[in-house]
N, C-alpha and C positions, 0 to 999 in steps of 0.2 A: 497352154498357159493363158493365151488371149481369151479363149472361151471361158475359162474359170474367172478371169478378171471381169469380163462382161457380165457373167452370171452374178457376181457380187454387187454389181450396179443395177442390173436390170432383171435378174431372176431368169425365168424361162423366156428365151429370146431367140429369134432367128435374124441373121443379117443377110440382106438380099442385095444383089447387084442390080444394075440398071435393066437387066433382062428378066427380073423377078425370079432369079435362081438363087438357091441357098448357097451362100459362101461360108457361113459359120452357124453352127447350132450349139447352144450351151447344153451342158449335161442335164440341166433341169428341164429343158425343152424336150430332149430325147425321152426322159423319164415320163414327162407329162403326156406326150403323144403315144408312148408305148411302142415305138417302132424306130428302127434305124433311119437316120435322115442323111442320105448320101449327099456329098458335096456336088453341087450343080443341079440338084432336084428342082423342078419347077414348083414354086410354092402354091400356085393355084391348083395344081394336080394333087399336091400333098394335103391341102386343107379343104379344097372346094370341089374335088372330083365327083361327078355324078349329080351335082346340085343344079336344080333348075333356076333357083334364085341365088345369085352370086354377087351380093353387094360388096364383099371384100375384094373379089377379083376385079370388079368394075372400078372400084376406087383406086386400086393399085395400078390398073391400066391407065387411069387418068392422071396418075402421079399425085393423088390427093391423100391427105391424112384421113384416117377413118377409125371409128370404134365400131366393132361388130360383135354380135353373139351368134355363134354358129354351132351346129351339131359337132360333138367331139369326133374327129376322124377315127374310124375304126372302133369307136367305143360303143357301149350298150345304148339302146334307145333311151332318150331322156337326158343323157349327159350333155352338157353344153360347155363351150369354150369361149371365153372372152378374148378378143384380139384387138390390140391397139396398134395401128400402123403409123409410124413416125417417119416422114420422108427426110432424107438428107438434103440440106440446103445447097444443092448443086444443080446446074442446068440439066435439062432432060437429056438422056433418060435418067430418072431419079433412082437412087438407091434407097432402101428402106431398112428400118429396124422394126420387127414385129415383136411386141410384148404379149406373151401368152399367159392366161390364168384360167384354171378350172372354175366354172361357176359353182357356187356353194349350194348344194342341194338343200341344206338346212334352212336356207333363206331364199327358196325358190320363188316366193311371191315378192321378192325384191325389197329394197330399202324403203323406209317410210319417213317423211318429214312431218312432224306434228308439233306445231306451235313452238318452233325453235329447237325441238329435240329430234335428232336424226339417228335412226337405228334400223337394224335388220334382225335384232334379237327377238325371239318369240315372247319372252317374258315382258320386255319393254312394250311390245305391241299390245299385249294383254293389259298393261297399265294404261295405255292410250284408250283402250276400249272402256276400261273402268272409269276413266276421267270423263269420257263422253256421256256415260250413263249417269254419273252422279252430279254432273255440273248443273243439270236442270233443277235440282232440288236445293234446299237451303241447309241440309245437314252439315255439321262440322266434319272436316276432313283432317286427319293427321298423316303427314307424309314422313316416312322414315327413310333416311338415306345418309350416306357419308358426305363429308364436305365436298363440294364441287360436283355432285352427282346430278344436279338439276332440280332441286326441290323448289326453288323460286320459279322456275319455268313451269313446273306442275301447277303451282298456285296461279300463275298467269293464265295458263290454259283453262283451268276451272273457271276463273273469272270471265275470260273471253267467251266461253261457251255457255255462260249462265244468262239468266234474265237480268242480271245486275251489270252486264257488260258496259252499259252506258253510264254507270256510276263509277266512283273512284275505286282504285286498288291501292291501298296503303300498305307499306312494307316496313316492318321494324325488326331489327336484329336484337333479340333479348340478351345476347351475350356481349353486345358492343357498348353497353351503357352501365354506369354504376346504378345501384338500387334506387337512390333518391331521384336521380334524373330520369331513370326508366319509368318510374311511377308517374312523373309529370308528363313525360312524352306519351304515355298510354292514355291516361285519364284526363289530362289537362289540369289547369289550375285557375283560380279566381284571383283577381287583383288583391294584393296585400296578404296573400296566404303565406308567403315567406319572403325573405330579403331578395329584392330584385324582381319580384312579381309586380310589375308596374301596370299590368292590364290583364283582363280575362284572356286566357289562351286555351283554345280547344286542343284536346289530345288526338292521337291517331284514331281512337275509337269513334269520336264524334266526326272527325274528318272523313271516316269511311262510311258515313251514313248513306244508306241506299246502295252500298257497294260491298267490297270484300276487304277484310283485314287479314293480312298474312303475318303471322308471328313466327319468325325464324328462330331456331334454337330455343324453343319454348321451355325446354327442361332447365334453362338457366334462370328462369323467373324465381325471385325470392318468395318464400312462403307467404309473406304478408301481401305481396302483389298478386300471388295466386288466388288468395281469398277474395280480393276485390274483383279480379277477372271472373271468378266463379259467379259472383253476384251479378255482374253484367250479363253473363250468359243466361242466368236464371230469370232475371227481371226485365231484360232488354232495356235497361236504363244505366246511366253512368253518373256518378257524383264526382265532379272535379275536386282536386285537392283544395281544401279550404271552403268548399261549397256545402250547402245544406240540402238543396232541392235536387232530386234525381231528374236527369234529362233523358227523354226517350231516344233510343237509337235503334236503327234497323240495319244490322250488320251481319254478314256471314263471315265466320271465322275459319280460316285455313291455317293450320300450324304445322311446324316441321321440327324435327330433331334428329340428331345422329345417335342419340342414346335410346336404350330400351326403357320406356317410361315405367313399366311394371317394376323393374329393378329399382328405379328411382323412388317409387312408392314404398317398396320394401325397405329401402334404406332411410326412409323418413324425409327425403328431400323433395317429394312431390305429393300433392294431395290426390288421394284416390278418387274423390268426387269430381275433381277437375279433370282427371284423366278420362273418366267415363263421359264427361261432357265434350271433351275435345276429340275423342277417338270413336265417334259414331261410325265413320268410314275410314279404315286404315289403308294406306297405299304404301307399298314397299318398293324402293328403287334399287335395282341390282347395281353393285359397283362395277366400274369399267373392267376390272381384272376378271370378272365373271362373264364378260361379254366380249370374248376375243374376236368374234366376227365383226364387231363394230369398230375395232381399232383403225383398220385401214380406211374404212368408210368415213370415220370422223376426221382422220388426217386429211383426206381429200376435201371434205367439206370445209374444214377450218382453213386449209390453204387457199381454197377458193375465196373465202371470206376475207382472209388477211392479205392477199396479194395487192389489192388496190391501195395506192398511196405509199407503198413500200419501195425501198431501193432495190430489193431483190424480188424477182418473180419466180416462185417455185412451181414447177409443172408436175412433179411427182416425187415420191419418197422411194429411195433405193431399197430393194428387198433386204439388203444387209442392215440398213438403218431401221427398217420396219421390224426386223427380227429382234433388234436390241430393244425397241419400244415394246414389243410383245412380251419380253421376259420381265419387264418392270411391273411392279404391283400397283402403281397409280393410287397412292393414298389420297391425293388431291383430285382424282378422277378427271373429268373432262376439263375442269379449270386448270389442273396441272398440265394436261396435254397441251392446252393452248399456250401456256407459259413456256413449255419446252419448245414448241414450234417457234415462238417469238425469239427465243434464244438462238435457234437454228437460223432464223432469218438474219439475225445480227452478226453471227459468227461465220457464216458460210457465204459462198458466191455461186452463181450459176443456177440453172433451172432444176438441178437434181439435188435433193437433200441427201447428204452422205452421212455415214456414221461419225465422221470427224466433226460434223456440225453440232452434234448433240452435247448436252451438258456433261461434265466429267462424272457426276454422280451416277449417270445412267451407264457410263462405259465401264465403271469399276465393278467387278464381280462382288465386292464386299457389300455393295449397297443395292445389288439387283435382288430385290426381295421375292421370295416365293409366295404363291397365293395363300391368303390367310385361311386358317382353320375356322370351323364354325363352333359357336359356343353351345351351351346346353339347350338353348332355345331353338337351335337350328338355324340361327342367323349369323352372318359373318360379323365378327367383332370389328370395331372401328380402328383399333390400334393393332398393328402387326407386331410379331415377335421381335423384329429388329427396329422398332420405332425409336427406341432410345438412341441407338447407334446412328440412325438417320438424322435425328434432331441434333445430336452432338456434332455430327459431321457438317451439317448445314450451318450451325452456329460458328463452328471453327472456321469454315471457309469465309464466312461473313464477318470475321473478327468480332463476334459477339453481337453484331447489329441484328436485332430481331426482325426488323422490317425487310432487310435484304435476305435474311435466312428464310423468312416466310415466302418471299417472292421466288426463291430458288426451289422451294418445296411445292410451289403451286397452291399455297393455302393463304388465308388471310392472317394478319398479325394477331387478331383475336384468337383464331384457331390454334396458332402456334403457342400463344401464351397458355391456352387451356390444356394443350397436350403436354407442355412443359410442367404444368401444375400436376396433371394426372400422373406423370412419370417421375415426379419428385425432383425435377431438374431446377426448379426455382430456388430450392434451398441450397443447391450446390453452386449458385452463381454469386 
């Protein structure tokens, strides 16, 4: 029973006494190593026998914590074993807990940190290579990805790697502003052009001169604003609201959307000529649910980033908690994961993140969504089959407060409003 309990917290683990002998092995550790582990076995003989380089054994002998990657004992050539040794806070001789994990052969070249994006997924690494190749030129880039998947980080990476990196990077969310205000924010206005226009005010396009303009949620642009943006891209000039003379601008445009713009064109909501102008180079970001190898990696990275300045310091996520996170579909992607971890910081105590620390909606089987199917274009749709149930549940828990419901779902209030509109929930409120 004790071994099973420890396995729920630590997964594959060995508990050692002060003489480095195994006092307890969890069933997962026995399965991972593929051999019986007798009580009292010397761990250095079990894991390091016959090795000329023994960093793990040396650290254990010195009573020091250590992380090591060693050949899998008794395994085929090339298989590796991650070992983390955690000493018990007692006087020498120190007891240890060893946490064991098989190295992921699919990520044998290791994780990559690229301009704030952390992954070991092969598709994401290919996206990074594409970004490096296209950054040097001034072609427009259209980033397709779900909310919270890192579209703004991609735009930032393109800007940082380009010859425009010393210029400004201007960001505007096209879904966050009403049509009249959006037009003014993009193109600027001259004094007296409307009530309250007391002075000439440049828009984001002018302010991005010699730099990069990032248009997030570009599919939300009204058709009349799309026409004006098309003219900017064609003429490299901008005419502010109320102005007469075109002003030259030198701007690279990177845009992003969670929608399939070709479908928006077919529905008459987006101009085909603007699509072709914006989509010279398309980049597709895989959602977090399709990158299962990244979940644990991102948890470790986010915890490392979030620990400073918080009441609670988390050292690791318990395997049982990670299993719950792994079955979630993450409609809010990495942003939602960060919000879930923030909840865990607030609700739990101690260095180990436990299942009880997680939000109730992740613990309920009714809201543990399955991976989304792909649509006829071969791409994952942005709304899952149980999206309506998730939205209703979040709104119910928040007593109808959309801001709190959006925070619980790991999405912005604007994204929540848009999904409610798409699912017809606005009419029911």
